[in-house]
C-alpha positions as CSV (number, residue, x, y, z in Angstrom):
1,X,18.1,-11.9,88.1
2,X,18.0,-10.2,91.5
3,X,16.9,-6.6,91.5
4,X,19.5,-4.1,92.9
5,X,18.0,-2.0,95.8
6,X,17.4,1.6,94.9
7,X,19.7,4.2,96.5
8,X,17.8,6.2,99.4
9,X,16.6,9.5,98.3
10,X,18.5,12.5,99.9
11,X,16.7,14.2,102.8
12,X,14.8,17.3,101.8
13,X,16.6,20.4,102.5
14,X,15.6,22.2,105.7
15,X,12.8,24.7,105.2
16,X,13.8,28.2,105.2
17,X,12.3,30.4,108.0
18,X,9.2,32.2,106.8
19,X,9.7,35.9,106.8
20,X,7.0,37.9,108.7
21,X,4.6,39.7,106.5
22,X,5.1,43.4,106.4
23,X,3.4,44.9,109.5
24,X,2.3,41.4,110.8
25,X,2.3,41.5,114.6
26,X,4.4,38.8,116.0
27,X,4.1,39.4,119.9
28,X,1.1,40.2,122.1
29,X,1.1,42.6,124.9
30,X,-0.5,41.7,128.2
31,X,-4.4,41.8,127.8
32,X,-4.2,41.3,124.1
33,X,-5.9,38.4,122.2
34,X,-4.9,37.3,118.8
35,X,-7.2,36.1,115.9
36,X,-5.1,33.4,114.2
37,X,-5.6,31.7,110.8
38,X,-7.1,28.3,111.7
39,X,-5.7,27.0,108.3
40,X,-3.9,28.3,105.3
41,X,-6.0,30.7,103.1
42,X,-6.5,34.1,101.7
43,X,-7.8,37.2,103.6
44,X,-11.0,38.2,101.7
45,X,-11.7,41.3,103.9
46,X,-11.8,42.7,107.4
47,X,-15.1,43.9,108.7
48,X,-13.4,46.2,111.2
49,X,-10.7,49.0,111.3
50,X,-7.9,49.5,113.6
51,X,-9.1,51.4,116.8
52,X,-12.7,50.0,116.4
53,X,-14.5,48.5,119.3
54,X,-15.6,45.0,118.9
55,X,-17.8,42.7,121.1
56,X,-17.1,39.0,121.7
57,X,-18.3,37.1,118.6
58,X,-18.4,40.1,116.2
59,X,-17.0,39.0,112.8
60,X,-13.5,40.5,112.4
61,X,-12.1,38.9,109.2
62,X,-13.4,36.7,106.5
63,X,-10.7,34.1,105.4
64,X,-11.2,31.9,102.3
65,X,-9.9,28.3,102.8
66,X,-10.7,25.3,100.7
67,X,-13.0,27.4,98.5
68,X,-15.2,28.2,101.6
69,X,-15.4,31.7,103.3
70,X,-14.8,31.5,107.0
71,X,-16.0,34.3,109.3
72,X,-13.6,34.6,112.2
73,X,-15.0,36.3,115.3
74,X,-13.5,38.4,118.1
75,X,-12.4,36.2,120.8
76,X,-13.2,38.9,123.5
77,X,-14.6,42.3,123.8
78,X,-12.0,45.1,123.2
79,X,-10.6,47.4,120.6
80,X,-8.9,46.3,117.4
81,X,-5.2,47.1,117.9
82,X,-3.7,45.7,114.7
83,X,-4.8,44.2,111.4
84,X,-2.0,41.9,110.2
85,X,-2.6,41.5,106.5
86,X,-4.3,43.3,103.6
87,X,-7.2,41.9,101.7
88,X,-6.0,39.3,99.0
89,X,-2.9,38.3,101.2
90,X,-2.3,34.5,101.6
91,X,-1.7,33.4,105.1
92,X,-0.3,30.2,106.7
93,X,-2.1,28.4,109.6
94,X,-1.3,30.2,112.8
95,X,-0.6,33.6,111.3
96,X,-1.9,36.5,113.5
97,X,-4.8,38.1,111.4
98,X,-5.9,40.6,114.0
99,X,-5.0,41.8,117.6
100,X,-7.8,42.7,120.0
101,X,-6.9,44.5,123.1
């Protein structure tokens, strides 16, 4: 006997907008650079504090992703304006982890 076609699955519900983490910077001022999460992960620690001067390439944050620790460097010389998360926070790809200005 012929097999009846299966009904199509309903489309998934639209994704709810992700709320910004408390204190997470969302916009950059002129002259500021962001360190963004290159992939989802967990913030292990920051090696700097807000107000601290950094040089290009200095490690700012350690992000654990895929069971590996990734040292994320300062993209420019400047001062740490904002740290976006606390140690232990889960982050999504593209989240702003720190702002250098």
